[in-house]
Every structure is written in structure tokens, then in C-alpha cells.
C-alpha positions, -999 to 999 in steps of 0.1 A, spaced: -314 36 318 -283 53 332 -288 36 365 -259 36 390 -248 0 385 -248 4 347 -227 36 349 -201 20 373 -198 -10 351 -185 11 322 -168 38 343 -140 15 353 -117 43 366 -145 61 385 -146 94 366 -181 97 381 -165 99 416 -141 126 406 -169 147 390 -190 143 421 -161 154 443 -155 186 423 -166 209 452 -146 187 476 -115 192 455 -120 229 456 -121 228 494 -90 207 495 -71 231 472 -83 261 493 -68 244 524 -36 233 506 -29 269 496 -27 279 532 7 262 534 21 282 505 47 309 513 31 337 494 49 363 516 82 352 501 68 355 465 55 390 473 89 400 486 104 389 453 78 411 435 87 441 457 124 436 452 119 441 414 108 477 422 86 478 391 54 498 389 46 478 357 42 444 375 24 426 362 23 438 326 5 405 319 -5 374 337 1 344 315 -11 309 323 7 283 303 -8 248 300 -24 223 277 -56 204 277 -72 199 312 -44 220 328 -50 250 305 -87 255 310 -81 270 345 -65 300 328 -94 305 305 -118 304 335 -97 329 354 -97 353 325 -135 351 322 -140 356 359 -115 384 365 -115 403 332 -135 432 345 -117 432 379 -80 436 369 -60 463 351 -37 438 334 -45 413 307 -48 376 315 -38 353 287 -37 315 283 -7 301 263 -14 267 248 19 264 229 56 258 231 65 295 229 55 327 247 43 360 232 71 385 227 58 408 254 64 383 282 94 398 302 107 405 337 75 424 345 53 394 337 36 369 361 37 334 345 18 304 359 31 271 346 4 245 349 10 209 340 -9 183 361 14 155 351 44 177 352 56 163 319 37 182 292 64 192 266 47 223 254 43 236 290 79 227 299 91 246 268 72 276 279 86 273 314 122 274 300 113 305 279 97 323 308 128 315 329 151 329 302 131 361 300 132 367 338 95 364 344 81 356 379 71 320 377 48 300 399 41 264 389 12 241 397 17 204 393 13 170 408 47 156 400 70 149 370 97 170 355 81 203 363 82 195 401 118 184 396 129 215 377 112 238 402 130 222 431 164 224 414 159 260 403 141 271 435 110 282 416 78 285 437 54 257 430 21 244 444 18 206 446 -17 192 440 -28 155 446 -18 130 419 -36 100 404 -64 120 387 -71 126 351 -59 162 344 -94 172 334 -107 158 367 -82 180 386 -99 212 376 -110 219 412 -74 217 424 -58 236 395 -82 265 392 -86 271 429 -48 271 434 -45 296 405 -73 319 418 -61 319 454 -25 326 443 -37 357 424 -56 368 455 -27 361 479 -3 381 458 -25 411 463 -35 414 426 -73 412 434 -95 419 464 -105 389 485 -128 364 468 -131 342 499 -169 348 502 -174 340 465 -155 308 468 -176 298 498 -209 306 480 -196 287 449 -189 256 469 -224 255 484 -240 261 449 -219 233 434 -230 209 462 -266 217 454 -262 212 417 -243 180 420 -269 165 443 -295 172 416 -276 155 387 -254 129 404 -255 93 392 -279 82 420 -307 105 406 -329 87 381 -334 99 345 -368 115 351 -354 138 377 -319 144 362 -315 171 336 -279 160 328 -290 125 320 -319 137 299 -296 160 279 -271 133 274 -298 110 260 -308 136 235 -271 140 224 -269 103 214 -261 101 176 -260 139 175 -231 163 174 -233 188 202 -231 225 193 -223 248 222 -233 285 220 -227 311 247 -221 348 251 -184 356 243 -178 369 278 -177 333 291 -159 314 263 -141 292 289 -174 274 297 -180 264 261 -144 253 257 -147 231 287 -179 215 273 -162 208 240 -131 191 256 -152 171 280 -174 159 251 -142 150 232 -123 133 260 -151 118 281 -178 110 255 -155 105 226 -176 126 202 -168 157 181 -182 190 193 -183 226 180 -185 259 198 -192 295 189 -201 327 207 -227 355 207 -228 381 193 -202 372 166 -219 339 156 -250 359 145 -227 376 119 -215 344 102 -221 310 119 -259 312 114 -255 313 76 -236 281 77 -267 262 85 -285 272 53 -270 245 31 -265 219 58 -300 206 49 -306 171 64 -271 170 80 -280 198 104 -306 175 120 -277 156 134 -266 186 154 -280 195 188 -275 229 203 -267 234 240 -274 271 246 -256 281 278 -273 310 295 -253 333 319 -253 370 326 -263 384 292 -268 421 285 -302 431 271 -286 434 236 -271 399 237 -302 384 252 -323 398 224 -299 385 198 -299 351 214 -337 349 214 -340 360 178 -313 336 166 -329 307 185 -363 313 170 -353 322 135 -324 298 129 -316 273 155 -350 258 162 -357 255 125 -323 240 114 -310 219 143 -323 187 158 -331 205 191 -321 234 212 -316 228 249 -311 258 272 -289 253 304 -289 281 329 -262 290 354 -268 290 391 -258 311 421 -252 348 427 -216 354 419 -200 349 385 -177 323 401 -208 302 410 -224 308 377 -193 297 357 -185 266 377 -221 255 380 -225 254 343 -192 236 340 -203 209 365 -235 203 345 -214 199 314 -191 175 330 -220 153 341 -236 154 306 -203 143 291 -201 115 316 -236 102 309 -231 104 271 -199 83 275 -219 56 292 -246 58 265 -218 54 240 -205 24 259 -171 42 264 -151 45 296 -150 82 302 -114 81 316 -97 64 287 -80 86 261 -64 61 237 -58 85 208 -40 110 231 -19 83 247 -7 70 213 1 105 201 22 112 233 41 79 229 50 86 193 59 122 199 82 113 228 100 88 207 104 111 177 111 145 194 127 139 228 116 174 237 115 170 274 149 154 276 164 181 254 149 208 276 164 192 307 198 191 291 196 227 281 184 238 316 211 219 336 240 216 311 260 241 332 260 218 362 281 191 344 
């Protein structure tokens, strides 16, 4: 079961290869950033002569492009003196202004919500850096002389996480907003290589925790619980189960879930036995750890089909976050195969995008508004 030939027969677009190459994509992105003219961007910042910059760092994106911002916030929250927010919408918060740093991330370059946020950030005078592989975003940035980082194309956006997140993190570093994280990136790459070799498709079921977990998830709905300091990891698990495995998934966070979520299982009765809890363990305070252990023994093990604990790896928080994410990516891949679904296909999203494009014409309208003065 879940042998390499079986996986590749269903995985027609080779998502398994992209997941395996996650640490390689991080290395590629790291090298790619060496060619970016960060000095010119820093000069733009200095020319603004503002002690308030940045009042906020906003990362605008949707789906697989947006999760990079969530991870950045979890990783840097305790290291920076400014808030890091992720905007998954057409509009920006009112406090985004000329003192704000705004990253516009659209892997395809054609995401209408993100392009709308791009126009709004431009109108407010924010410092914009875009990350994309192609599309209208690349075109707009070239015409308007907005700095942008070009990442390789022909990946599913969710498979481009290594490129998108690394480009984002290194940009924040090179702009002088955080101290160097080069050593942590190097350690993280080595940890990811070790983890992937343990759970890659070549490893048999009996020695592969990701395959074993996926097998237990068949005909069950995954429930992802984690400490609230690392919400991005749970969100990544959810969206990977949704897009790769084609199953629903729910998430919640400690300590808050112990004040409400746990009561929700009381009347679930037999239905709760179709939920399996993946308890993600990473850097918990003694208070949170105690609360997790009590919730696990008093509620979760009694009510749910099973509780599976997955532990982070590595020394730095960067390694811990991304090692858990890599394990989740592999679990979602294997569950897709067990469900006889190509992990790369996203038919429902594709249909929605086609209908929205025909009915709203948002991107075309944005282009007309941005460049109407040229005609």
C-alpha cells in the first residue's frame, strides 16, 4: 500500500516531486534573492525620512500565496517592533499608508483580490515589493517600476511555498528590519532534508509516519489542534488537506479551544468518531503543555476516533515550523492517493475562477484604472 508506483500512477502532475524538493526550492530562492537590488529599495525607504517606517508589514495574497505571510508572522512576532499582518481580501486596513511596507504575493500574478490590494497600496503611497512568477502583477510592476521578485513558474501555488516564503523572509532581512537569519535558514534546510528522507514516497508504510497517519485519516475528517503562537502551521495543514486530499478539515488553537471547542464534542455522539485529531506539538509553555495534556486525556481521546501527536524537529523556530509543514504536506499527498485523487487537481477552484472572471472582469477593470492616463 502506498508504494511508489501506485503513487505516481495517480499523481499525474508529480506533486510528490515538488513536495520532495521543498528544501531545494528554499535553496534556489535564497540564491535568487542575491540578484535583487535591495540597496535601491533601502534608499527609497531612507528618502522617506520617516521614523515610523514600517508602521506595519502587510502581506497581501490568497491561498497558497498567502500562507507565507502567516508563517512570517509566527516566526518573527517576538523579534520585531511592528505588526505583521496577512491580507486575504480585495481591500486593505485603513491604517496602511506611506509608512507601510506591503508585500504583494500572487504566484500566478493574476489573483484578482491581490491585484486589487496592489492598486490600493499604490494609491496610499505604501512601499510595495511584489513576489510573482508571471501574469498581470509582473506586467504592472514593470510598467510602474515597482520592485518585484520573480520566482520559477509552472508550479501549483501551494507547491511554491519554498520560493515564496524564502523570498519574503530574505527581503525583510535585507531591508534591515531583522537581524541575519542566514544560520537559521541553513539549519532549517538540513532539518528538512532529514525529515523528507524519512517520509518520502520511497519509504515503505511500516517506516513512514506520514503514510501511517494518512491511512488513519481515510474516511475520517482531520481536526488540527496547535498552540495559538503557530496558527500558520494548522492553516497550512487545513488547506493542504482541502486542495491535495479533497477532504474537509477543521482547525483550532490552544488555549482558546479549551474554553469553547471542547464542549462542542459533547453532543456529537457517534459523529465524533469520524473525526481524527492531529495534535501538532511545538514550543509550548508549561501552562499550554499542561492544558494540552489534560484536554487530550479528558476530552479528545474519549470523544474522537484517534489522537495522533506530531512533533516539530530542529533547534530554531524556523526549522520547527517548516518541519511540521513538510510532514503535513506529505500526509495530505498520501491521503489524496488513498482517496484515488490527483493531488494537483483543483477542479472546484478552477470552475469558480472561470465563472468569476466572466461575471466580474475585475482584473481588466483594474488594468484600465491603473493605466487609463496613458491613453
